[in-house]
N, C-alpha and C positions, 0 to 999 in steps of 0.2 A: 819367379813370381807368376809369370804367365801360365806356366804349367800347373802351378798350385791352384790358381783360380779356375782353370779348366777342370782340374781334378775335383775341385769342390762342386762344380756344376754337374760333372758326371756322377759324383757320389750322391748328389741330391736326387738324381733320377731314381735311385734305389729306394729312397725314403718316401717319395711322393707319387711314384707311378706304379701302383699295384703292390702286391705282397710277393716278395721273391719266393717265399716258401710255398705259397699257393700255386705259383707258376711252375714249380719244380716237381711237385708231388701230385698224386692222384687223389680221388675222393676216398679211396679205401685206406689211405695212410692213417695210422693211429696218431693220437695226440702225443704219445711218448716219442714216436719216430719223428714227428714234426719238431718237437723240442730238441731232440738230439741233432737233427739237421741244422736247426737254428744255432745250436751251440757250436757245431763244426764250422759253420760259416762266420762265426764271430758276431752274430747279430744280437746277442744278449747284453752286450756292453753298452756304455753310453755313446752318444753321437760322436763325441771327440775320439773315443777309443775305436769306434768303427771306422771313422775317417782315417785315423792313423794306420789301421790295419789295411784299409783300401789303398792308401798311398804306398805303403810298404810292398804290397803285392803287385801294384802297378809298376813300380820301379823294377821289380823282378820279372815283369812280363806276364804276370798272372792276373787274369780278369774273370776268373770263375768259369762256370759251365753255361753253355747256351741252353735256355729254357726249351727251345724248339727242337734243336738238333741233338741235344744231350751229349755234346762234345765240348772239350775245353776250348774256350774262345781263342787261346793262343794258337791252337792247331788250325782253327778256321782261318785266322789271319794269315798264318804261314802258307796256307793253301791258296788264298785269294789275292794276297798282296802282290805277288809277282805279276799277275795278269794286269792289275790296275797300274802298277809302276811302268811296265813295258808299254802299255797303251798311252799313258800320260807322257812318258819321255819321247816316244815317237811323234806324238801330236805336237809337243813343244818344239822338237827339232824341225818338223815341217813348217810350223808357224814362224819360227825364226828364219829358216832358210828362204822362205818366200816373202815374209813380211818385211824384213829389213831392206833387201834390195828394192822392193816395190815402194817402200816409204821414201828411200833416198831418191829414187827416180822421179816420183811424183813431186818431190821438193825441188829438184834441180831442173826438171823439164815440166813445170806445172802448167804451162800453156799448151802443151802438145795434146793431140787427140788421144794418144795412148795413156798419158797420165790421167786425163779426164775419164777414160774408160776404166782405169784401175780404181779411181775414186768412186765411180758408180758401182762397180762390183763390190768394193769394200762396204758401201752403204747398204747394198742388198744383203751381204754376208752378215753384217752386224744387226740387221733388222729381222732376219728369218730366225724362228725358234730352232734350237738344236735338234729337237725330235723331228721337226718337219724336214730338215736337211737329211737326217738319217733315213727317214721313210722314203724320200725321193731317190736316194742312192740305192736303197734296197729294191725299190720298184724298177729302176732302170738297169742297174748292173747285176742285181741278183735274180729278178723275176723275168724281165724282158730279154736281156742278153745272156743271162745265166753264166756270167763270167766269174762271179765271186760268191762265196757262201753267205747266207743271210743271217746266220746266228752262230753262236759258239766261238770257241777259240781255236779249233782245229787240232792237229796233232802237236803235242808238246814233248820236249826232251827233259828228262829228270837229270839235273846236275847237283846231286846231293840234296841239299835243303832248298834248292831253287828249281823252278820249272820254267822253261822258256819255249816260245813258239818261233823265235828268231832262227832256229836251226832246221826248220822244216818248211817245205813249200806250202803245205796246207796251213801252217801257222801264219805265214806271211799273207796268204790270200784272205784269211779270216781277219787279219789285222788292218788291212788297207782301208776298208770303209769306215770302221769305228774311228780310226786315227784321223782320217780326213774330216769326218763329222765333228770331232772334238777340236780339230785344229782351225777350222774355218773362222769361228768367232774370234779366237785369239789372234789369228793372222790379220784379220781386218782391223782389229783394235791396234795391233802393233804398227800396221801401215799408217793409220791416221795419227798415231802418237809420234812416230818417227818423222812424219811429214811436218807436223806442227812444230816440233822441237827443232828440226833442221831449218825451217824457214826463220825461226826466231834467232838461231845462231848465225845464219847467213846475213842477217841485218845488223849484227853487232859490229862494234868499231874495229876489233882486232882483225876481223875478216876483211874489212875495207883496207886496213893498213897492209895486210898480207898481199892484197891485189896491187896496192900502190908500190910495194917492193918488187913487183914483177914475178911473183911466184906462179907456177903453173896452176891452171884451174883445177886439174885433177888432184894435185897436192893440197890445194886449199879445201876442196870438197871432202876428201877422205882423211887426210892427215890432221886437219884442223877442225873442220865443221863436224864431221861425223863422230870423231873421237869425243868432242865436247857434248855432242848430242846424246851419246850413250850414257853419260853420267847420271842425269835424272831419269832416263828411260829404264836403266837397269832395275831400279826399285819397282817400277810398275811391272816389268817383265817377270821379275822374281816372284811377285805376288800372283801374277797370272799363271805361272808354272805351278805354284802351290794350289791355286784354284782348280787347275786341271785334275789334280789328284783328288781334291776334296769334292768337286762337283761333277765328276764323271758319272754321276748317278743316272742321269737321263740317258746318256749314250749307252751305258752298260745295260739299262733296262730295254732300250729299243733293240739292241743287237743281242740280248741275252748273253752278254759278256760275263764270264764267271769271275768277276772281280769284287773288290770291297764295296763298290757302290750298289751292286745288285744285292749283295749280302745285307747291306744296311737297309735297303728298301724292304726286303723280306723281314728283317728284324722289326721294323716299324709296324708292319702289318700284324705281327704276332706279339708286339710289345715285349720283345726280347731285350731286356735292359742290359745284360752283360755285353752283348755285341754292340749296342748303341753307345754305351759309355766307352768301350774300348776304341770304337771308331772315332769318337770325339777326341779322345786323348791322342790317338795316332795322328790325326789331322793337325792338331795343335802342335805336336812335335815336329811335323813336316814343315809347318810355317815358321817355327822358331829356327829350324835348321837352315831353311832357305834364306831367312833374314841374315843369318850369320854368314852364309856364302856371299850374299849381296854386299855386306860390309867389307868382306875381304876383297871382292872385285873392285870396289871403289879405289883401293890402294893400287891395284894393278892398272887402272885406267887413268886416274887423276894424279898427275905428278905433284900437285900442290899438297895433297895429303901425305905423300911420302916425304916431302920436305919438312912438313910439320912434325 
């Protein structure tokens, strides 16, 4: 149902944002050629027929041809999606790797000076705009120190239908700054979320009973408190990972990263409707898939659901 709703929105873009035929042909194209192209694209039928044709093609991965690049949108997505996915996955990994331990520490040692410093840094990280963080990193590490490249993806290796920069030194160097830029906001959000949930769980009755039974504090903190903290947090983290893929647009624009976000920005500038609608459907599918994974993780973490 969600995908059908998104497909309807994407289809509506073709109907209300310009004329597809006018965007695809030149001024010298004859009326007969225009009509033939309209017939080939299935634009002569009713709205319902066109929508059915659009959904059928979308299921098969067909989104038409780009008005600007004159290439099938499926090929453009295949070229750009690996870059966006690798950037998003590395950013999510960094955010979780740093954010969860910091959140647990600031909850267990909330009165220490180090915990207060972590919370101050998280407040700064969540307040600074993503593009400003990217510009600072470029200025310091790219321009002043000249340690890292300031734009592009570096050298990539073709693995059949997939391209990756994980197998080259140049690819890793190009990936470091965009990944950190994209991870900082998510990391600070995870820190504050884990801390708030952890403090709430530590005040619960079963934690008090566990202490009364004489269990070790480490066992209480990690086997009981943290595990129950992750149940509500997984939903937010899952949505945040989806948002990394969906909203990496600013980071990709700052670093000229050749991913889906940069392609989408260029499509908006040129009113390239096939790319815009394909991006919308792809992001919706990613969020649906992530929600499915989150539901499965609930059963792995919460034993009450397995008992039910």
